[in-house]
C-alpha positions in Angstrom: 68.3 18.8 42.5 66.6 21.7 40.9 62.9 21.9 40.0 61.3 23.5 37.0 57.8 23.8 35.6 56.5 23.7 32.1 54.7 26.9 31.2 51.8 25.8 28.9 49.4 24.9 31.7 49.2 28.6 32.6 47.2 29.2 29.3 45.7 32.5 30.2 48.6 34.1 32.0 51.4 36.4 30.8 55.0 35.2 31.1 55.6 37.7 33.9 52.6 36.3 35.9 53.7 32.7 35.3 57.3 33.4 36.4 56.1 35.3 39.5 53.9 32.4 40.6 56.4 29.6 40.1 59.2 31.6 41.7 57.1 32.2 44.8 56.3 28.4 44.9 60.0 27.6 45.0 60.8 26.5 41.5 64.1 27.5 40.0 63.4 27.1 36.3 60.8 27.3 33.6 60.4 25.2 30.5 58.7 26.7 27.5 56.4 25.4 24.8 57.1 27.6 21.8 53.5 27.8 20.8 52.8 29.7 23.9 54.9 32.5 22.6 53.8 32.7 19.0 52.3 30.5 16.2 55.8 29.6 15.1 59.2 29.9 16.6 60.4 32.3 13.9 57.6 34.6 14.7 59.1 35.3 18.1 61.0 38.6 17.4 64.4 39.4 18.8 62.8 42.0 21.0 60.3 39.6 22.4 63.0 37.0 23.0 65.0 39.5 25.0 62.0 40.6 27.0 61.1 37.0 27.9 64.6 36.2 29.0 64.7 39.4 31.2 61.4 38.5 32.8 62.6 35.1 33.6 65.9 36.3 35.1 64.1 39.2 37.0 62.1 36.5 38.8 65.2 34.6 39.8 64.5 31.8 37.4 66.5 30.0 34.7 65.2 29.0 31.3 65.6 25.2 31.2 64.7 24.9 27.5 62.0 24.1 25.1 59.5 21.2 24.7 56.4 20.5 22.5 58.7 21.6 19.7 56.3 21.0 16.8 53.0 21.2 18.6 50.3 23.2 16.9 52.5 23.7 13.7 51.4 22.6 10.3 53.4 21.1 7.4 56.2 19.7 9.6 57.1 16.1 10.3 60.3 14.5 11.5 60.2 11.1 9.8 58.2 11.8 6.6 59.4 10.4 3.3 58.1 13.6 1.7 61.3 15.5 0.9 59.8 18.9 0.9 58.2 18.5 4.3 61.3 16.9 5.6 63.5 19.8 4.5 61.2 22.3 6.0 61.3 20.4 9.3 65.1 20.3 9.2 65.2 24.0 8.7 62.7 24.6 11.5 64.9 22.7 13.9 67.6 25.3 13.3 65.0 28.0 14.1 64.1 26.2 17.3 67.7 25.9 18.4 68.2 29.6 17.9 65.1 30.3 19.9 66.2 28.1 22.7 69.6 29.8 22.8 68.2 33.3 22.7 65.9 32.5 25.7 68.8 31.1 27.7 67.7 27.5 27.4 70.0 24.5 27.2 67.8 21.6 26.3 65.2 20.8 23.6 62.8 17.9 24.3 61.9 16.1 21.1 58.4 14.8 21.9 55.7 16.0 19.4 54.2 12.5 18.8 52.0 13.5 15.9 54.9 14.9 14.0 57.1 11.9 14.3 54.6 8.9 13.9 54.9 6.7 10.8 52.9 7.9 7.8 50.8 5.5 5.6 53.0 3.0 3.9 56.1 3.9 5.8 58.3 1.2 7.5 59.7 1.7 11.0 63.2 1.3 9.6 62.5 4.0 7.1 61.3 6.4 9.8 64.3 5.5 12.0 66.7 6.4 9.2 64.9 9.7 8.5 64.9 10.6 12.2 68.6 9.8 12.7 69.5 12.0 9.7 67.3 14.8 11.0 68.7 14.9 14.5 72.3 14.2 13.5 72.1 17.1 11.1 71.0 19.4 13.9 73.6 18.3 16.5 76.5 20.6 15.4 74.4 23.7 15.4 73.0 22.6 18.8 76.6 22.3 20.1 77.5 25.8 18.9 74.4 27.1 20.7 75.1 25.2 23.9 71.9 23.2 23.5 71.3 19.5 24.0 68.7 17.7 21.8 66.8 15.1 23.9 64.7 12.3 22.3 61.6 11.6 24.4 60.2 8.0 24.3 56.4 8.2 24.5 53.6 5.7 25.0 52.1 3.7 22.2 48.8 5.5 22.8 50.5 8.7 21.6 52.9 7.5 18.8 54.1 4.4 17.1 57.7 5.7 16.9 60.2 5.3 19.9 58.0 4.1 22.7 60.7 2.9 25.2 63.7 4.3 26.9 65.7 1.4 25.4 64.8 2.6 21.9 65.7 6.2 22.8 69.1 5.1 24.1 69.6 3.0 20.9 69.1 6.1 18.8 71.3 8.2 21.0 74.1 5.8 20.7 73.7 5.5 17.0 73.8 9.3 16.5 76.8 9.3 18.9 77.0 13.1 19.5 77.5 14.8 22.9 74.6 17.1 22.2 72.1 14.3 21.6 70.8 12.4 24.6 67.7 10.5 25.9 64.9 12.2 27.8 63.1 10.5 30.7 59.4 11.1 31.4 57.7 9.4 34.3 54.3 9.1 32.6 55.9 7.6 29.5 58.0 5.2 31.6 54.9 4.1 33.4 53.3 3.1 30.1 56.1 0.7 29.4 54.7 -1.6 32.1 57.8 -3.7 32.5 60.5 -3.1 33.4 59.4 -0.9 36.3 60.2 2.9 36.3 63.1 2.5 38.8 64.5 -0.3 36.7 64.3 1.8 33.6 66.1 4.7 35.3 68.8 2.4 36.6 69.4 1.1 33.0 70.6 4.5 31.9 73.8 6.4 32.8 73.3 9.9 34.1 75.6 11.1 31.4 73.2 9.7 28.8 70.2 11.7 30.1 69.5 15.1 28.7 66.4 16.0 30.7 63.8 14.6 33.0 60.0 15.2 33.2 58.0 14.3 36.4 54.3 13.8 36.4 51.8 10.9 36.9 50.3 8.3 34.7 46.9 10.0 35.3 48.2 13.1 33.5 48.4 15.2 36.7 51.4 16.2 38.7 53.7 14.0 40.8 52.0 12.9 43.9 48.6 13.4 42.4 48.1 9.7 41.3 49.3 6.2 41.9 53.0 6.5 40.9 55.2 6.1 44.0 58.1 8.5 43.8 60.1 6.9 46.7 61.7 4.2 44.5 62.0 6.7 41.6 64.0 9.1 43.8 66.2 6.2 45.0 66.9 5.2 41.4 67.7 8.8 40.5 70.2 9.1 43.4 71.7 5.7 42.4 72.6 6.8 38.9 73.8 10.2 40.0 71.3 12.5 38.0 71.7 15.9 39.6 70.2 18.3 37.0 66.6 19.4 36.5 63.3 17.7 37.4 60.7 19.5 35.3 57.0 19.2 36.2 54.9 18.6 33.0 51.2 17.9 33.4 48.3 17.5 30.9 45.3 18.1 33.1 45.0 21.5 34.8 42.1 21.2 37.3 41.4 22.4 39.8 43.8 25.2 38.6 47.4 25.5 37.5 48.7 27.2 40.7 47.3 24.4 42.9 48.9 21.7 40.7 52.2 23.5 40.7 52.2 24.0 44.5 51.2 20.4 45.2 53.7 19.0 42.8 56.7 20.8 44.3 55.6 20.1 47.8 55.4 16.4 47.0 58.8 16.3 45.2 60.5 18.0 48.1 59.6 15.2 50.5 62.2 13.0 48.9 66.0 13.1 49.1 67.0 13.5 45.5 
């Protein structure tokens, strides 16, 4: 099992500083939120992309991919009935796929809860149809770029669209493309309540999982709350997931380096 860290918690640091820190702590990969590079993905120049990729490689790391794809953007939405906004968003997914490829990444986590939630007057079925069309339309380009799109189920407190892993798997099977898979996130699975997190993990085949975020329901890192990772590690072993575990947190105190260090030390206690 390889461990990665999401970069956005190091808000005030350069990419070189972030890579140096996480490499020294024993991480093998970095996952990038596009808004930490520029206001929009298409504003990241070719020279900047090459520079970032070199910095990551020079620190002995791999680029896992991108997440928070639409965070801090304006005028974009994945399920909207507004055709102009919808077309812009479809076009922007192509830009994101190019960015992911240019940085050396292989997965794109489709979270961005605000940009996928139902708009006023919209039905769930209508939103589902729009999302399926959106993601299916991006899959062939993703395959050509060597990128897998990963739909991330999120808690009802964050969005009203795709809240369970079962829903994510349903969308994955409907799209039926090798470059579209479901994403697992411990915080989000904890919000499902029942079934338990290990039961949810065991309900999915490793081949259906595109990526995996580890954290705690309290928004800190793994081992920093009440979530017991022993049964989670056992479930991960049972299904045969052998790719990345990527630490994604939402509260950064006492400081990012301490969180990153405690997270990987805790994860390494288990036989993944």
